[in-house]
C-alpha positions as CSV (number, residue, x, y, z in Angstrom):
1,X,-5.7,-63.4,36.8
2,X,-9.4,-63.5,37.3
3,X,-11.3,-66.4,35.8
4,X,-14.7,-65.2,34.7
5,X,-17.9,-67.3,34.7
6,X,-19.8,-66.2,31.6
7,X,-23.3,-66.2,30.4
8,X,-23.2,-65.1,26.8
9,X,-25.4,-63.4,24.3
10,X,-25.5,-66.0,21.5
11,X,-27.5,-64.1,18.9
12,X,-28.0,-60.6,17.5
13,X,-31.7,-60.9,18.2
14,X,-32.7,-61.2,21.9
15,X,-34.1,-64.5,23.1
16,X,-37.4,-65.0,24.8
17,X,-37.1,-67.1,27.9
18,X,-40.4,-68.0,29.6
19,X,-40.9,-66.6,33.1
20,X,-41.5,-70.1,34.5
21,X,-38.7,-71.8,32.6
22,X,-37.2,-74.8,34.4
23,X,-33.5,-75.2,34.5
24,X,-31.7,-78.5,34.7
25,X,-29.6,-79.1,37.8
26,X,-27.0,-81.2,36.0
27,X,-24.8,-79.9,33.2
28,X,-23.1,-81.4,30.2
29,X,-19.4,-80.7,29.7
30,X,-18.8,-79.4,26.1
31,X,-15.2,-78.2,26.3
32,X,-12.3,-78.7,28.7
33,X,-12.9,-80.2,32.1
34,X,-9.5,-81.9,32.5
35,X,-7.8,-79.2,34.5
36,X,-5.9,-76.2,33.1
37,X,-3.4,-76.8,30.3
38,X,-2.4,-76.1,26.7
39,X,-3.4,-79.4,25.1
40,X,-6.4,-79.6,22.7
41,X,-8.6,-81.2,25.4
42,X,-7.9,-78.5,28.0
43,X,-8.5,-74.8,28.6
44,X,-6.8,-72.3,30.8
45,X,-8.9,-69.4,32.1
46,X,-11.6,-69.6,29.4
47,X,-13.5,-66.3,29.1
48,X,-15.8,-65.1,26.3
49,X,-17.5,-67.6,24.0
50,X,-19.8,-67.8,21.0
51,X,-22.0,-70.5,19.6
52,X,-22.2,-71.0,15.8
53,X,-24.0,-73.4,13.5
54,X,-23.8,-77.2,13.9
55,X,-23.5,-77.0,17.7
56,X,-20.0,-75.6,17.6
57,X,-18.7,-73.4,20.5
58,X,-15.8,-71.0,20.0
59,X,-13.9,-70.0,23.1
60,X,-11.5,-67.3,24.1
61,X,-9.0,-69.5,25.9
62,X,-7.3,-66.5,27.6
63,X,-4.2,-67.8,29.4
64,X,-3.4,-70.1,26.5
65,X,-3.5,-67.0,24.2
66,X,-5.7,-68.7,21.6
67,X,-9.2,-69.1,20.2
68,X,-10.5,-72.7,20.2
69,X,-13.4,-74.4,18.4
70,X,-15.2,-77.4,19.9
71,X,-17.8,-79.4,18.1
72,X,-20.6,-80.9,20.3
73,X,-19.6,-84.4,21.5
74,X,-15.8,-84.0,20.8
75,X,-13.3,-83.9,23.6
76,X,-10.7,-82.2,21.5
77,X,-10.8,-78.7,20.1
78,X,-9.2,-77.1,17.1
79,X,-7.3,-73.8,16.8
80,X,-9.0,-70.8,15.2
81,X,-6.5,-68.2,16.2
82,X,-3.4,-67.9,18.3
83,X,-0.5,-70.3,18.9
84,X,-0.3,-71.1,22.6
85,X,2.3,-68.4,22.8
86,X,1.8,-64.8,24.0
87,X,2.8,-62.3,21.3
88,X,2.0,-59.3,19.2
89,X,3.1,-60.5,15.8
90,X,0.8,-61.8,13.1
91,X,-1.2,-64.9,14.1
92,X,-0.4,-64.3,17.8
93,X,-2.7,-63.2,20.7
94,X,-2.2,-62.1,24.3
95,X,-4.9,-62.8,26.8
96,X,-8.0,-62.7,24.5
97,X,-11.1,-62.0,26.5
98,X,-14.1,-62.2,24.1
99,X,-15.2,-63.2,20.6
100,X,-18.1,-63.0,18.3
101,X,-18.8,-64.3,14.8
102,X,-20.0,-61.9,12.1
103,X,-22.0,-63.7,9.4
104,X,-22.0,-60.8,7.1
105,X,-18.2,-60.8,6.7
106,X,-17.7,-64.5,7.6
107,X,-15.2,-63.5,10.2
108,X,-14.5,-63.5,13.9
109,X,-14.1,-60.3,15.9
110,X,-11.7,-60.8,18.8
111,X,-10.8,-58.7,21.9
112,X,-7.0,-59.2,22.0
113,X,-7.0,-57.6,25.5
114,X,-3.3,-57.5,26.5
115,X,-2.3,-56.4,23.0
116,X,-4.8,-53.5,23.3
117,X,-6.5,-54.2,20.0
118,X,-9.6,-55.6,18.3
119,X,-8.9,-58.1,15.5
120,X,-11.0,-59.3,12.6
121,X,-10.0,-62.9,11.9
122,X,-10.8,-64.6,8.6
123,X,-10.6,-68.4,9.0
124,X,-9.3,-70.1,5.9
125,X,-8.6,-66.8,4.1
126,X,-5.2,-65.5,2.9
127,X,-6.2,-62.2,4.5
128,X,-5.9,-63.9,7.8
129,X,-6.3,-61.0,10.3
130,X,-6.9,-57.3,10.4
131,X,-6.7,-54.7,13.2
132,X,-10.1,-53.1,13.5
133,X,-9.4,-50.9,16.5
134,X,-6.0,-50.2,18.1
135,X,-4.8,-48.7,21.4
136,X,-7.9,-49.8,23.3
137,X,-8.4,-52.0,26.4
138,X,-11.2,-54.0,24.7
139,X,-12.7,-56.5,27.1
140,X,-16.1,-57.4,25.7
141,X,-17.5,-57.4,22.2
142,X,-21.0,-57.7,20.9
143,X,-23.0,-57.4,17.6
144,X,-26.4,-55.9,16.8
145,X,-28.8,-56.8,13.9
146,X,-27.8,-53.8,11.9
147,X,-24.2,-54.8,11.2
148,X,-22.5,-52.8,14.0
149,X,-20.1,-54.1,16.6
150,X,-19.6,-52.8,20.1
151,X,-16.6,-53.0,22.4
152,X,-16.2,-52.2,26.1
153,X,-13.1,-50.2,26.9
154,X,-12.0,-50.8,30.5
155,X,-9.3,-48.1,30.3
156,X,-11.6,-45.3,29.2
157,X,-14.7,-46.7,31.1
158,X,-16.9,-46.6,28.1
159,X,-18.7,-48.6,25.4
160,X,-18.3,-47.7,21.7
161,X,-20.1,-48.7,18.6
162,X,-18.3,-49.3,15.3
163,X,-19.3,-50.0,11.7
164,X,-17.0,-52.7,10.1
165,X,-14.4,-51.0,8.0
166,X,-14.6,-47.7,9.9
167,X,-11.9,-46.7,12.3
168,X,-14.0,-44.1,14.3
169,X,-16.5,-45.3,16.8
170,X,-19.3,-43.6,18.7
171,X,-19.6,-43.6,22.5
172,X,-22.9,-45.3,23.4
173,X,-22.4,-45.8,27.2
174,X,-20.1,-44.0,29.7
175,X,-17.4,-41.8,28.4
176,X,-17.7,-39.4,31.2
177,X,-14.7,-40.6,33.2
178,X,-14.4,-43.3,35.8
179,X,-17.1,-43.2,38.5
180,X,-20.3,-44.3,40.0
181,X,-22.8,-41.8,38.7
182,X,-25.4,-42.9,36.2
183,X,-23.6,-41.2,33.3
184,X,-20.4,-43.0,34.2
185,X,-19.0,-46.5,34.2
186,X,-16.2,-48.1,36.2
187,X,-14.3,-50.9,34.4
188,X,-17.1,-52.2,32.1
189,X,-16.5,-55.8,31.0
190,X,-19.1,-57.8,29.1
191,X,-21.9,-56.3,27.1
192,X,-25.0,-57.4,25.1
193,X,-27.2,-55.6,22.7
194,X,-31.0,-55.6,22.8
195,X,-33.5,-54.4,20.3
196,X,-33.2,-50.9,19.0
197,X,-29.5,-50.9,19.8
198,X,-30.1,-50.8,23.5
199,X,-26.8,-51.5,25.3
200,X,-26.5,-53.6,28.5
201,X,-23.2,-53.3,30.3
202,X,-21.7,-55.2,33.2
203,X,-20.4,-52.2,35.1
204,X,-18.1,-54.5,37.1
205,X,-16.4,-52.2,39.6
206,X,-19.7,-50.5,40.4
207,X,-21.3,-53.9,41.0
208,X,-24.2,-53.3,38.8
209,X,-25.6,-53.9,35.3
210,X,-26.7,-50.7,33.5
211,X,-29.0,-50.3,30.5
212,X,-28.2,-47.4,28.0
213,X,-30.9,-46.6,25.5
214,X,-29.8,-45.4,22.1
215,X,-28.8,-41.7,22.4
216,X,-29.2,-41.6,26.2
217,X,-26.9,-39.4,28.2
218,X,-27.1,-41.7,31.3
219,X,-27.8,-45.3,32.0
220,X,-30.5,-47.0,34.1
221,X,-29.6,-49.7,36.7
222,X,-31.3,-53.0,35.9
223,X,-29.4,-55.3,38.3
224,X,-27.4,-54.6,41.4
225,X,-26.5,-51.1,42.3
226,X,-26.9,-51.6,46.0
227,X,-23.2,-51.8,46.9
228,X,-21.0,-54.9,46.8
229,X,-22.5,-57.8,48.6
230,X,-24.2,-61.2,48.5
231,X,-27.8,-60.3,49.3
232,X,-30.3,-60.8,46.5
233,X,-30.4,-57.1,45.6
234,X,-26.6,-57.0,45.3
235,X,-23.8,-58.2,43.0
236,X,-20.1,-58.6,43.5
237,X,-18.2,-57.9,40.2
238,X,-20.8,-58.9,37.6
239,X,-19.3,-60.5,34.5
240,X,-21.2,-62.2,31.6
241,X,-24.8,-61.1,30.9
242,X,-27.8,-62.0,28.8
243,X,-31.0,-60.1,28.4
244,X,-34.1,-61.7,26.8
245,X,-36.9,-60.0,24.9
246,X,-39.0,-59.5,28.0
247,X,-36.1,-57.5,29.6
248,X,-35.1,-60.1,32.1
249,X,-31.4,-59.9,32.9
250,X,-29.3,-62.9,33.6
251,X,-25.9,-62.1,35.1
252,X,-22.8,-64.1,36.2
253,X,-22.2,-62.7,39.7
254,X,-18.6,-63.5,39.7
255,X,-17.2,-63.2,43.2
256,X,-20.5,-64.6,44.7
257,X,-20.1,-67.7,42.5
258,X,-23.7,-67.7,41.3
259,X,-26.0,-66.8,38.4
260,X,-28.7,-64.2,39.1
261,X,-31.9,-63.5,37.3
262,X,-33.3,-60.0,37.5
263,X,-36.8,-59.4,36.2
264,X,-37.6,-56.2,34.3
């Protein structure tokens, strides 16, 4: 099982990060950090995450088959979804990979990867969960500011856009088979959405990040795309991405164990 390092897209409106921003060399641990395990102070292969109000981080704890919530300053998390047991029945998950929170519906949208479904989870509601999309290898999920959600489908090598409550989605990136041409994707994973519903995709097996404008028939490479490698113009299995308002791309270069910044 691959453990992905993830930079995430926290908000539905792109951030602006100054060109000369200074980054702290030392980090602050906000969840886990005690080795892999199923207890409330541990994580096992954490993947996608989302930050909500009051400095709370929600994490797809993949190999524990659960979604956890950690408040800032607390060593122990709380369950949001899943039971530490892999399964398909109600209230169970199997290898969740990503999560977002939709304020409009007050619900979480979860990529339940190994169960091949996208779930809408209502915390504290009798209608606890609902399958939004079935029979899909959903890996990444994102929201835009117009109320749509997007999922990357690693099986069909495409990204689709959905309206909550609608079963049919629209292909917005890829969808032309597996491959390395600009109109194709190869195992897309994490995604983020810019202004005007521009889609940015970690095209992981093509070792590149691709931008697809709304209605475009092909993408534009904005990071990598120079073959697998560790030079500064290369990536090796890109994972989590963030794009700010100036078009600067931040990407977790997974197998190179580094975070890269690519200017527009």
